[in-house]
TORPAVEX-128393 format. One record per residue: residue in three letters; x, y, z of N, C-alpha, C, O, CB in turn. Coordinates in pm, whole numbers, padded with zeros to 5 digits, always signed. Glycine has a CB too. Example, Ala and Ser with C-alpha at 12.3 -4.5 7.8 and 13.67 -1.06 7.14 Angstrom:
2
Ala+01319-00569+00780+01230-00450+00780+01320-00330+00780+01424-00332+00846+01131-00447+00905 Ser+01285-00225+00708+01367-00106+00714+01290+00003+00787+01341+00114+00804+01408-00060+00572 
END
This chain:
245
Unk+00127-00070-00034+00004-00021+00000+00059+00127-00008+00175+00111-00046-00064-00078+00144 Unk+00038+00260+00007+00105+00346-00064+00172+00445+00084+00265+00523+00064-00008+00428-00190 Unk+00095+00422+00264+00199+00482+00280+00227+00323+00361+00276+00358+00468+00201+00649+00351 Unk+00221+00210+00361+00291+00117+00378+00395+00065+00444+00493+00136+00464+00305+00109+00318 Unk+00393-00023+00473+00599-00070+00479+00564-00243+00509+00466-00303+00554+00738+00034+00682 Unk+00720-00290+00451+00674-00463+00542+00618-00503+00663+00595-00619+00696+00779-00541+00575 Unk+00593-00383+00740+00610-00429+00852+00445-00384+00845+00419-00373+00965+00736-00372+00960 Unk+00357-00361+00794+00223-00348+00775+00143-00522+00718+00022-00543+00732+00215-00212+00653 Unk+00228-00613+00665+00228-00761+00662+00238-00847+00758+00203-00964+00744+00307-00798+00599 Unk+00308-00781+00908+00265-00884+01005+00204-00961+01052+00243-01064+01108+00259-00878+01052 Unk+00070-00912+01033-00029-00965+01078-00082-01095+00989-00136-01194+01038-00118-00861+01092 Unk-00055-01075+00859+00001-01195+00755+00116-01286+00771+00095-01406+00792+00037-01138+00638 Unk+00233-01240+00764+00341-01335+00740+00366-01406+00875+00451-01495+00873+00472-01262+00685 Unk+00295-01374+01011+00296-01457+01167+00190-01584+01109+00202-01701+01144+00211-01340+01340 Unk+00118-01548+01042+00006-01643+00974+00055-01825+00896+00037-01944+00921-00055-01527+00831 Unk+00118-01744+00799+00170-01760+00636+00309-01861+00662+00328-01972+00612+00222-01574+00548 Unk+00388-01797+00744+00562-01831+00676+00553-01922+00764+00647-01916+00843+00720-01716+00685 Unk+00472-02013+00788+00472-02142+00844+00468-02233+00729+00515-02347+00737+00358-02164+00940 Unk+00417-02190+00631+00343-02293+00543+00424-02235+00347+00435-02283+00234+00110-02256+00576 Unk+00462-02090+00432+00584-02052+00283+00612-01979+00349+00594-01939+00464+00560-01999+00118 Unk+00698-01949+00200+00833-01860+00212+00799-01671+00144+00792-01616+00034+00976-01962+00090 Unk+00786-01629+00296+00758-01493+00236+00865-01352+00239+00939-01295+00319+00635-01455+00308 Unk+00820-01339+00098+00966-01220+00047+00864-01058+00029+00752-01042-00020+01068-01284-00180 Unk+00943-00977+00081+00857-00864+00126+00916-00707+00072+01038-00702+00088+00854-00874+00298 Unk+00884-00637+00039+00977-00549-00010+00957-00400+00002+00835-00395-00012+00991-00578-00135 Unk+01001-00257+00020+00902-00160+00012+00920-00114-00165+01005-00167-00237+00935-00027+00138 Unk+00859-00047-00196+00885+00040-00345+00982+00113-00295+01015+00130-00178+00760+00142-00418 Unk+01045+00175-00439+01101+00272-00381+01010+00396-00403+00913+00417-00476+01236+00284-00430 Unk+01082+00475-00307+01037+00559-00288+00962+00562-00123+00954+00651-00038+00972+00570-00404 Unk+00922+00446-00126+00844+00421+00027+00941+00386+00133+01057+00352+00112+00733+00291+00026 Unk+00866+00400+00291+00968+00435+00405+01099+00365+00400+01180+00405+00483+00910+00402+00540 Unk+01138+00269+00320+01265+00157+00425+01363+00178+00249+01486+00175+00250+01183-00109+00500 Unk+01298+00196+00136+01368+00229+00014+01415+00323+00008+01381+00412+00085+01316+00229-00081 Unk+01519+00344-00090+01544+00511-00123+01435+00519-00215+01366+00444-00285+01704+00566-00199 Unk+01451+00699-00175+01392+00842-00238+01463+00884-00327+01566+00942-00294+01378+00956-00152 Unk+01422+00866-00499+01478+00915-00594+01402+01016-00628+01280+01020-00612+01506+00834-00684 Unk+01496+01134-00696+01486+01297-00741+01332+01252-00870+01222+01296-00905+01697+01380-00844 Unk+01409+01160-00892+01339+01143-01083+01219+01086-01069+01208+01014-00970+01429+01025-01210 Unk+01116+01098-01146+00953+01022-01148+00996+00903-01177+01111+00877-01212+00825+01070-01265 Unk+00855+00779-01155+00914+00714-01144+00750+00624-01201+00638+00671-01181+01010+00718-01014 Unk+00770+00528-01251+00631+00421-01294+00589+00298-01241+00674+00219-01199+00639+00372-01422 Unk+00490+00275-01238+00430+00122-01211+00495+00042-01187+00519-00019-01083+00370+00059-01294 Unk+00560+00031-01373+00595+00001-01426+00741-00045-01373+00753-00167-01370+00560+00065-01501 Unk+00847+00022-01334+00939+00063-01297+00919+00001-01154+01024-00024-01094+00954+00202-01325 Unk+00828-00022-01105+00772-00069-00965+00805-00261-00999+00876-00344-00941+00556-00009-00940 Unk+00740-00267-01085+00729-00402-01104+00867-00455-01202+00850-00561-01263+00577-00429-01175 Unk+00965-00403-01213+01066-00428-01299+01195-00413-01176+01305-00466-01190+01064-00315-01441 Unk+01164-00346-01081+01236-00384-00972+01243-00463-00910+01344-00497-00848+01238-00341-00912 Unk+01066-00550-00905+01062-00645-00829+01121-00729-00868+01205-00776-00792+00970-00678-00799 Unk+01102-00800-01034+01173-00891-01128+01279-00894-01118+01317-00997-01174+01163-00878-01241 Unk+01418-00802-01050+01530-00745-01057+01565-00856-00908+01656-00938-00897+01529-00555-01058 Unk+01467-00824-00817+01460-00894-00689+01439-01004-00686+01510-01050-00597+01387-00859-00615 Unk+01367-01099-00741+01341-01226-00824+01447-01291-00835+01478-01396-00779+01293-01211-00954 Unk+01522-01211-00929+01619-01249-00986+01737-01261-00894+01796-01367-00874+01636-01173-01086 Unk+01777-01105-00822+01877-01175-00730+01830-01270-00601+01927-01297-00530+01963-01063-00672 Unk+01749-01306-00570+01715-01433-00489+01703-01534-00498+01690-01621-00411+01649-01443-00449 Unk+01708-01545-00695+01676-01718-00734+01610-01794-00767+01629-01914-00788+01677-01784-00686 Unk+01453-01681-00784+01320-01710-00729+01232-01707-00902+01202-01602-00959+01264-01567-00587 Unk+01208-01828-00949+01172-01811-01066+01013-01834-01095+00959-01858-01203+01256-01891-01137 Unk+00967-01823-00995+00865-01822-01004+00755-01770-00881+00733-01865-00805+00862-01928-01047 Unk+00701-01679-00851+00583-01677-00670+00487-01650-00669+00452-01618-00783+00596-01589-00550 Unk+00394-01642-00582+00286-01613-00574+00284-01522-00501+00305-01517-00380+00218-01691-00552 Unk+00244-01399-00617+00223-01217-00594+00111-01233-00532+00022-01307-00574+00205-01097-00735 Unk+00100-01128-00371+00007-01060-00315+00056-00918-00289+00161-00896-00230-00036-01129-00200 Unk-00032-00813-00339+00003-00713-00311-00201-00629-00283-00308-00674-00322+00130-00662-00447 Unk-00166-00481-00191-00260-00459-00198-00289-00307-00245-00193-00235-00272-00297-00504-00098 Unk-00382-00273-00251-00381-00123-00298-00253-00081-00378-00236-00138-00486-00392-00026-00170 Unk-00186-00014-00349-00090+00064-00489-00019-00124-00527+00004-00155-00644+00096+00247-00410 Unk-00001-00201-00439+00112-00335-00456+00052-00396-00533+00112-00453-00624+00153-00435-00337 Unk-00124-00405-00519-00196-00497-00625-00160-00463-00759-00111-00537-00844-00349-00489-00618 Unk-00195-00321-00769-00183-00224-00930-00054-00354-00986-00064-00458-01052-00092+00018-00909 Unk+00079-00272-00911+00201-00322-00952+00199-00461-01003+00228-00502-01116+00289-00312-00847 Unk+00141-00556-00850+00138-00714-00943+00036-00714-01031+00041-00805-01115+00110-00858-00853 Unk-00030-00661-01036-00147-00643-01193-00018-00670-01302+00006-00775-01362-00246-00426-01230 Unk+00075-00507-01310+00176-00485-01412+00223-00659-01443+00221-00730-01544+00315-00368-01345 Unk+00264-00678-01308+00399-00759-01312+00351-00950-01343+00434-01040-01355+00491-00728-01123 Unk+00214-00968-01348+00140-01047-01421+00167-01010-01561+00250-01073-01627+00003-01039-01384 Unk+00104-00917-01607+00032-00892-01737+00185-00881-01792+00182-00902-01914-00092-00744-01753 Unk+00315-00857-01747+00444-00814-01900+00530-00936-01851+00612-00993-01924+00568-00609-01901 Unk+00498-00981-01685+00576-01072-01725+00562-01248-01607+00610-01305-01509+00732-00979-01726 Unk+00466-01257-01709+00345-01381-01715+00462-01492-01639+00419-01530-01530+00271-01442-01922 Unk+00600-01551-01674+00628-01642-01627+00642-01660-01556+00631-01778-01523+00670-01677-01645 Unk+00700-01512-01406+00734-01485-01324+00622-01519-01219+00656-01534-01101+00781-01376-01344 Unk+00497-01531-01253+00368-01493-01148+00320-01659-01169+00309-01707-01282+00223-01336-01212 Unk+00295-01732-01051+00229-01865-01000+00112-01835-01023+00043-01862-01121+00246-01913-00858 Unk+00071-01735-00860-00094-01671-00871-00047-01532-00849+00055-01462-00850-00229-01728-00738 Unk-00184-01528-00827-00185-01352-00852-00294-01305-00709-00406-01349-00735-00280-01295-01055 Unk-00294-01245-00597-00332-01230-00479-00389-01050-00533-00290-00978-00543-00196-01268-00348 Unk-00499-00989-00561-00461-00825-00587-00640-00775-00451-00757-00812-00451-00481-00755-00858 Unk-00570-00693-00374-00632-00684-00259-00694-00465-00280-00621-00366-00292-00487-00749-00107 Unk-00819-00473-00276-00837-00337-00265-00747-00203-00325-00710-00095-00280-00840-00331-00142 Unk-00735-00280-00454-00691-00244-00584-00788-00160-00686-00910-00164-00671-00656-00367-00643 Unk-00728-00086-00788-00801-00072-00964-00683-00105-01021-00564-00118-00993-00867+00098-01037 Unk-00771-00115-01128-00693-00154-01279-00711+00004-01330-00613+00043-01394-00789-00299-01404 Unk-00813+00097-01314-00805+00234-01351-00867+00352-01277-00945+00329-01185-00851+00238-01467 Unk-00831+00497-01318-00867+00573-01217-00940+00628-01249-00913+00711-01336-00802+00635-01164 Unk-01106+00611-01189-01218+00682-01140-01202+00857-01090-01113+00916-01029-01259+00591-01018 Unk-01330+00905-01147-01279+01083-01094-01269+01080-00948-01187+01150-00890-01408+01227-01133 Unk-01380+00970-00861-01374+00961-00712-01267+00953-00651-01231+01028-00560-01433+00869-00665 Unk-01180+00820-00716-01048+00802-00617-00906+00907-00693-00790+00894-00654-00996+00594-00616 Unk-00938+00981-00774-00821+01075-00819-00864+01195-00706-00774+01254-00646-00824+01128-01010 Unk-00968+01218-00688-00944+01348-00631-00927+01308-00512-00866+01392-00446-01043+01455-00645 Unk-00957+01204-00448-00935+01096-00314-00773+01127-00311-00725+01178-00210-00984+00891-00345 Unk-00682+01094-00434-00529+01108-00392-00469+01262-00414-00374+01309-00352-00436+00999-00488 Unk-00534+01319-00499-00523+01413-00513-00548+01522-00389-00498+01634-00388-00580+01415-00609 Unk-00595+01492-00333-00607+01541-00149-00488+01522-00096-00411+01611-00059-00714+01446-00040 Unk-00464+01370-00092-00320+01397-00047-00253+01361-00011-00212+01309+00093-00290+01445+00000 Unk-00210+01408-00176-00046+01479-00258-00051+01604-00194+00060+01653-00177-00036+01511-00463 Unk-00124+01656-00162-00172+01861-00141-00116+01809-00001+00004+01832+00012-00402+01960-00152 Unk-00163+01759+00082-00152+01717+00203-00016+01738+00216+00035+01849+00231-00200+01588+00230 Unk+00018+01678+00212+00176+01589+00211+00294+01638+00157+00402+01581+00171+00175+01464+00133 Unk+00271+01791+00068+00363+01883+00026+00315+01998+00144+00401+02037+00223+00348+01925-00149 Unk+00196+02042+00152+00150+02171+00153+00164+02133+00340+00249+02195+00404-00025+02213+00052 Unk+00077+02033+00409+00050+01998+00516+00109+01882+00594+00030+01824+00669-00054+01992+00506 Unk+00205+01848+00590+00231+01733+00554+00183+01650+00713+00135+01536+00707+00395+01728+00492 Unk+00195+01691+00796+00150+01662+00946+00050+01612+00961+00037+01534+01055+00136+01756+01028 Unk-00106+01652+00832-00204+01723+00768-00243+01584+00762-00359+01560+00792-00184+01827+00640 Unk-00137+01446+00713-00165+01396+00601-00216+01246+00738-00284+01156+00689-00015+01392+00454 Unk-00209+01243+00770-00253+01055+00807-00427+01073+00849-00504+00978+00861-00135+00964+01000 Unk-00473+01248+00873-00550+01292+00945-00698+01291+00810-00818+01263+00813-00479+01440+01020 Unk-00605+01337+00711-00662+01371+00564-00634+01218+00476-00655+01219+00355-00561+01525+00483 Unk-00584+01084+00547-00675+00976+00441-00750+00872+00520-00808+00766+00497-00573+00883+00330 Unk-00714+00972+00656-00773+00852+00750-00937+00789+00726-00961+00668+00731-00769+00916+00911 Unk-01050+00903+00696-01162+00881+00669-01173+00772+00520-01271+00699+00508-01222+01022+00666 Unk-01094+00773+00442-01087+00688+00315-01015+00554+00313-00998+00471+00224-01025+00765+00213 Unk-00962+00563+00492-00889+00400+00453-00909+00329+00568-00813+00268+00615-00712+00390+00418 Unk-01016+00324+00623-01047+00242+00737-01194+00289+00748-01242+00390+00697-00949+00265+00875 Unk-01278+00161+00853-01375+00200+00792-01410+00243+00938-01344+00216+01038-01460+00103+00693 Unk-01558+00333+00932-01563+00389+01057-01523+00271+01197-01470+00292+01306-01719+00451+01062 Unk-01555+00195+01160-01570+00141+01320-01462+00100+01390-01426+00118+01507-01654+00025+01336 Unk-01398+00019+01263-01191+00045+01319-01148+00163+01400-01082+00163+01504-01070+00078+01172 Unk-01186+00241+01349-01118+00376+01377-01157+00390+01527-01077+00452+01597-01173+00511+01276 Unk-01275+00337+01588-01380+00392+01680-01337+00275+01780-01374+00278+01898-01558+00402+01619 Unk-01250+00162+01725-01247-00018+01780-01068+00025+01814-01008-00008+01916-01294-00201+01605 Unk-01021+00087+01724-00853+00084+01778-00773+00222+01800-00666+00241+01741-00758+00005+01660 Unk-00849+00351+01921-00758+00418+01869-00627+00421+01888-00557+00514+01848-00785+00504+01879 Unk-00581+00313+01953-00426+00308+01913-00385+00313+01835-00320+00416+01816-00364+00241+01926 Unk-00387+00212+01731-00355+00191+01578-00352+00377+01489-00270+00429+01413-00514+00064+01504 Unk-00444+00411+01532-00431+00557+01459-00321+00637+01530-00240+00702+01464-00576+00649+01467 Unk-00318+00634+01672-00239+00689+01715-00071+00640+01677+00021+00722+01682-00285+00687+01836 Unk-00055+00524+01647+00103+00438+01596+00119+00524+01496+00220+00594+01498+00108+00255+01535 Unk+00025+00537+01388+00031+00527+01238+00088+00712+01278+00202+00734+01237-00155+00472+01121 Unk+00004+00856+01363+00046+00947+01337+00202+00992+01372+00278+01076+01324-00040+01006+01376 Unk+00213+00874+01502+00323+00917+01560+00445+00852+01439+00551+00913+01445+00328+00857+01731 Unk+00441+00760+01353+00494+00716+01250+00543+00816+01186+00663+00837+01171+00421+00647+01184 Unk+00410+00915+01126+00478+01031+00998+00549+01106+01083+00669+01099+01058+00366+01143+00897 Unk+00524+01168+01167+00612+01277+01286+00690+01184+01261+00608+01105+01214+00572+01322+01464 Unk+00822+01111+01254+00902+01081+01190+00961+01118+01114+01071+01174+01117+00888+01032+01168 Unk+00881+01084+01013+00919+01101+00894+00998+01268+00856+00957+01376+00900+00785+01066+00819 Unk+01145+01242+00744+01177+01349+00723+01104+01447+00586+01006+01391+00537+01308+01324+00721 Unk+01134+01559+00533+01057+01647+00409+01104+01484+00337+01016+01401+00314+01142+01851+00328 Unk+01217+01461+00313+01208+01297+00152+01123+01248+00159+01049+01262+00061+01302+01150+00135 Unk+01081+01174+00250+00995+01102+00251+00838+01161+00192+00770+01105+00106+01006+01059+00379 Unk+00791+01336+00291+00695+01315+00148+00665+01374+00065+00554+01393+00016+00598+01292+00149 Unk+00799+01423+00031+00854+01437-00170+00805+01327-00230+00720+01326-00319+01045+01428-00221 Unk+00877+01202-00162+00877+01052-00226+00696+01020-00269+00662+00961-00372+00948+00916-00080 Unk+00588+01083-00149+00500+00967-00165+00433+01076-00236+00350+01009-00299+00427+00873-00034 Unk+00412+01194-00270+00396+01281-00378+00482+01171-00499+00427+01065-00467+00472+01455-00342 Unk+00527+01153-00552+00591+01083-00668+00513+00912-00617+00503+00832-00711+00807+01102-00666 Unk+00480+00880-00526+00417+00795-00539+00266+00755-00620+00234+00658-00688+00426+00787-00442 Unk+00192+00875-00578+00066+00934-00634+00050+00953-00713-00061+00928-00760+00025+01011-00614 Unk+00198+01040-00828+00242+01065-00983+00205+00937-01054+00132+00923-01152+00412+01096-01006 Unk+00269+00851-00987+00314+00691-01050+00158+00675-01023+00098+00665-01130+00455+00558-00951 Unk+00075+00670-00916-00074+00595-00952-00171+00681-01031-00285+00650-01063-00160+00554-00813 Unk-00114+00784-01056-00210+00824-01136-00235+00784-01286-00339+00770-01350-00199+00941-01127 Unk-00109+00773-01318-00112+00678-01452-00122+00550-01512-00094+00508-01624-00043+00687-01493 Unk-00174+00492-01397-00225+00352-01432-00376+00331-01471-00474+00363-01403-00199+00264-01313 Unk-00375+00277-01581-00450+00216-01662-00443+00114-01766-00429+00122-01888-00484+00285-01699 Unk-00462-00036-01645-00453-00104-01716-00569-00189-01696-00577-00295-01633-00341-00142-01717 Unk-00632-00144-01742-00814-00193-01739-00787-00299-01895-00805-00420-01905-00978+00001-01772 Unk-00728-00178-02029-00687-00288-02146-00638-00378-02148-00644-00446-02251-00632-00270-02221 Unk-00554-00428-02019-00446-00539-02030-00460-00647-01954-00380-00741-01957-00319-00497-02000 Unk-00607-00642-01846-00623-00752-01754-00645-00915-01842-00647-01018-01776-00763-00707-01655 Unk-00664-00917-02008-00727-01018-02024-00538-01098-02049-00517-01219-02041-00873-01005-02160 Unk-00468-01031-02067-00302-01066-02072-00263-01168-01925-00211-01279-01925-00196-00887-02064 Unk-00307-01090-01815-00317-01194-01663-00385-01350-01714-00499-01376-01752-00455-01106-01517 Unk-00242-01456-01694-00284-01588-01730-00326-01660-01605-00425-01728-01574-00174-01663-01804 Unk-00238-01629-01556-00209-01701-01394-00410-01696-01320-00515-01635-01341-00049-01542-01260 Unk-00350-01818-01219-00525-01810-01098-00482-01695-01072-00359-01690-01064-00568-01924-00926 Unk-00562-01555-01047-00613-01452-00969-00730-01461-00881-00849-01478-00909-00634-01362-01045 Unk-00678-01445-00778-00802-01397-00657-00798-01225-00654-00702-01150-00675-00755-01467-00464 Unk-00886-01204-00634-00977-01085-00634-00998-01053-00481-01043-01159-00437-01125-01115-00715 Unk-00987-00962-00376-01064-00911-00272-01104-00762-00261-01039-00664-00296-00998-00942-00164 Unk-01189-00766-00222-01226-00562-00196-01283-00576-00065-01345-00680-00042-01375-00458-00322 Unk-01274-00491+00025-01354-00439+00185-01476-00371+00127-01500-00282+00045-01254-00306+00301 Unk-01543-00454+00209-01711-00423+00135-01733-00215+00112-01785-00155+00018-01881-00506+00304 Unk-01664-00158+00248-01717-00009+00331-01546+00027+00200-01502+00139+00227-01708+00015+00609 Unk-01493-00015+00127-01392+00073+00105-01407+00180+00022-01418+00159-00099-01297+00014+00067 Unk-01411+00316+00076-01454+00431-00006-01319+00471-00105-01320+00530-00213-01503+00565+00102 Unk-01270+00448-00074-01134+00504-00193-01131+00394-00327-01101+00429-00441-00936+00491-00098 Unk-01165+00268-00293-01119+00279-00446-01231+00096-00415-01193-00019-00394-00870+00293-00509 Unk-01356+00150-00426-01473+00088-00397-01482-00073-00453-01400-00118-00533-01582+00179-00458 Unk-01610-00163-00389-01504-00290-00432-01608-00309-00601-01644-00421-00638-01506-00481-00277 Unk-01645-00160-00695-01660-00180-00807-01602-00193-00975-01635-00205-01093-01711-00130-00789 Unk-01427-00175-00826-01324-00150-00860-01298-00313-00944-01282-00357-01058-01235-00094-00732 Unk-01309-00375-00761-01219-00559-00792-01344-00630-00903-01308-00708-00991-01206-00706-00577 Unk-01500-00590-00884-01574-00654-01008-01524-00645-01142-01500-00743-01213-01699-00603-01020 Unk-01507-00512-01180-01415-00468-01285-01248-00553-01286-01206-00577-01399-01400-00298-01255 Unk-01189-00581-01206-01074-00661-01310-01089-00754-01241-00985-00819-01225-00913-00620-01337 Unk-01172-00789-01193-01270-00971-01175-01335-01002-01287-01350-01124-01287-01413-00987-01054 Unk-01380-00956-01380-01513-00942-01523-01315-00951-01576-01295-01062-01626-01684-00724-01565 Unk-01191-00870-01576-01133-00879-01709-01030-00981-01654-00959-00898-01598-01074-00732-01785 Unk-00987-01065-01636-00892-01118-01506-00994-01250-01591-01105-01226-01542-00909-01047-01281 Unk-01017-01384-01699-01018-01529-01723-00991-01569-01545-00907-01541-01460-00878-01586-01855 Unk-01146-01666-01557-01127-01744-01418-01050-01704-01302-00964-01774-01249-01074-01859-01442 Unk-01101-01539-01251-01012-01553-01152-01149-01548-00992-01265-01562-01030-00874-01402-01174 Unk-01137-01537-00887-01227-01553-00822-01239-01424-00762-01135-01357-00760-01218-01658-00748 Unk-01336-01378-00717-01339-01238-00630-01397-01264-00521-01491-01344-00515-01412-01116-00687 Unk-01347-01196-00412-01458-01263-00265-01443-01095-00203-01343-01028-00232-01362-01447-00112 Unk-01537-01048-00128-01555-00942-00101-01561-00949+00120-01644-01010+00188-01699-00899-00209 Unk-01453-00872+00166-01446-00910+00329-01558-00780+00415-01552-00658+00428-01238-00893+00394 Unk-01636-00869+00452-01788-00813+00504-01753-00702+00619-01708-00758+00719-01898-00953+00581 Unk-01760-00572+00629-01748-00458+00691-01617-00381+00691-01614-00277+00757-01785-00481+00809 Unk-01508-00419+00624-01407-00388+00578-01393-00260+00474-01430-00241+00358-01372-00498+00535 Unk-01320-00177+00576-01291-00061+00457-01155-00071+00416-01094-00175+00436-01312+00098+00505 Unk-01083+00062+00339-00974+00014+00225-00898-00067+00340-00970-00162+00370-00868+00155+00129 Unk-00787-00066+00411-00670-00134+00489-00761-00226+00590-00796-00229+00708-00556-00013+00578 Unk-00780-00311+00443-00857-00508+00489-00755-00570+00566-00777-00633+00669-00882-00649+00329 Unk-00638-00548+00513-00510-00640+00554-00485-00611+00713-00442-00692+00796-00359-00594+00458 Unk-00529-00448+00737-00467-00473+00877-00601-00445+00921-00590-00454+01044-00331-00377+00943 Unk-00787-00400+00882-00892-00431+00989-00893-00565+01001-00900-00611+01115-01033-00383+00961 Unk-00885-00653+00889-00915-00833+00893-00861-00918+00858-00888-01002+00773-00999-00884+00843 Unk-00743-00898+00950-00595-01013+00914-00620-01157+00898-00545-01237+00842-00477-01019+01043 Unk-00743-01185+00957-00780-01357+01000-00836-01374+00876-00798-01463+00800-00901-01406+01144 Unk-00940-01279+00843-00996-01334+00664-00914-01307+00609-00918-01416+00552-01118-01277+00575 Unk-00810-01248+00552-00721-01248+00495-00679-01335+00468-00694-01396+00362-00665-01200+00523 Unk-00584-01374+00600-00498-01523+00611-00582-01626+00537-00554-01663+00423-00476-01584+00782 Unk-00701-01676+00616-00792-01778+00538-00827-01757+00394-00851-01857+00326-00919-01787+00604 Unk-00832-01651+00347-00821-01629+00171-00732-01668+00144-00742-01771+00079-00820-01505+00101 Unk-00602-01623+00169-00460-01643+00141-00428-01809+00091-00408-01861-00019-00374-01600+00286 Unk-00439-01867+00253-00371-01986+00261-00464-02116+00198-00448-02239+00199-00331-02004+00416 Unk-00568-02027+00143-00681-02187+00074-00711-02081-00066-00815-02091-00131-00901-02255+00208 Unk-00656-02030-00081-00659-01985-00237-00501-02032-00269-00472-02145-00307-00696-01791-00267 Unk-00367-01885-00241-00242-02024-00275-00236-02206-00227-00187-02287-00307-00098-01969-00192 Unk-00278-02242-00125-00289-02368-00101-00333-02445-00220-00289-02552-00262-00369-02385+00006 Unk-00415-02382-00260-00456-02468-00440-00429-02439-00532-00495-02472-00630-00569-02483-00498 Unk-00290-02342-00541-00260-02382-00704-00087-02423-00620-00018-02386-00525-00277-02205-00874 Unk-00087-02554-00769+00023-02629-00744+00138-02598-00876+00117-02500-00948-00031-02790-00728 Unk+00228-02664-00896+00344-02610-00989+00294-02575-01115+00337-02466-01155+00459-02712-01015 Unk+00204-02641-01202+00119-02631-01283+00057-02535-01340+00023-02521-01457+00062-02679-01255 Unk+00043-02462-01239-00075-02370-01183-00130-02276-01339-00241-02252-01387+00002-02242-01030 Unk+00040-02236-01392+00048-02136-01546-00065-02196-01651-00033-02291-01723+00228-02151-01640 Unk-00189-02143-01657-00269-02148-01793-00206-02088-01862-00165-01973-01844-00399-02100-01807 Unk-00182-02181-01981-00165-02139-02140-00220-02077-02218-00337-02115-02224-00164-02207-02208 Unk-00202-02012-02272-00266-01862-02356-00324-01932-02453-00386-01875-02543-00153-01730-02429 
END
């Protein structure tokens, strides 16, 4: 996700790493990765992931991404199908509608003009109201983390938003030939379920699941639900799971 880091997956890897080898990374421009002055694209992120797989000697993998990461995952699966055994796309879009674009433009403006307001700006469209009310400590931790970030983080965050706004992979969804699980949060205001239905309609034989009551940050709001879905789906994929075109 655009404001998350590898630590955001701890609730998944704690459960899943006993069955699967888990490899995570922050994209360029994100918290633990380097920040670049020049602009980059979602395709650049996918190339970086291919380079990481090459470096680790991983020929194929099950790709799981949420939001920004799910969008990079779709590009990876379309451009490098031989590297992807299966694809899980969580709370993502394949193109920007005006509703989503308005929201992320506000995020970008907050990051550059009033950085300490960024978390509060993102909050209403990131979490469901019930989760916010029940988990004030999570919100406080998010704000504290942003306070520790330097100016370069917020500039790079704006670059991530710029890359995201160029997304339009809907015409290429049919090129994704691996088994795919598409997950939406029922109450996601940033990337509502209709976008997940669009993705599922474009990828042949994909599965669509909707996490009941979840907002956009479904991996944080409903980790047990996500973990069951991932273990079930990935567990059903074997070495010969890549479909021929």
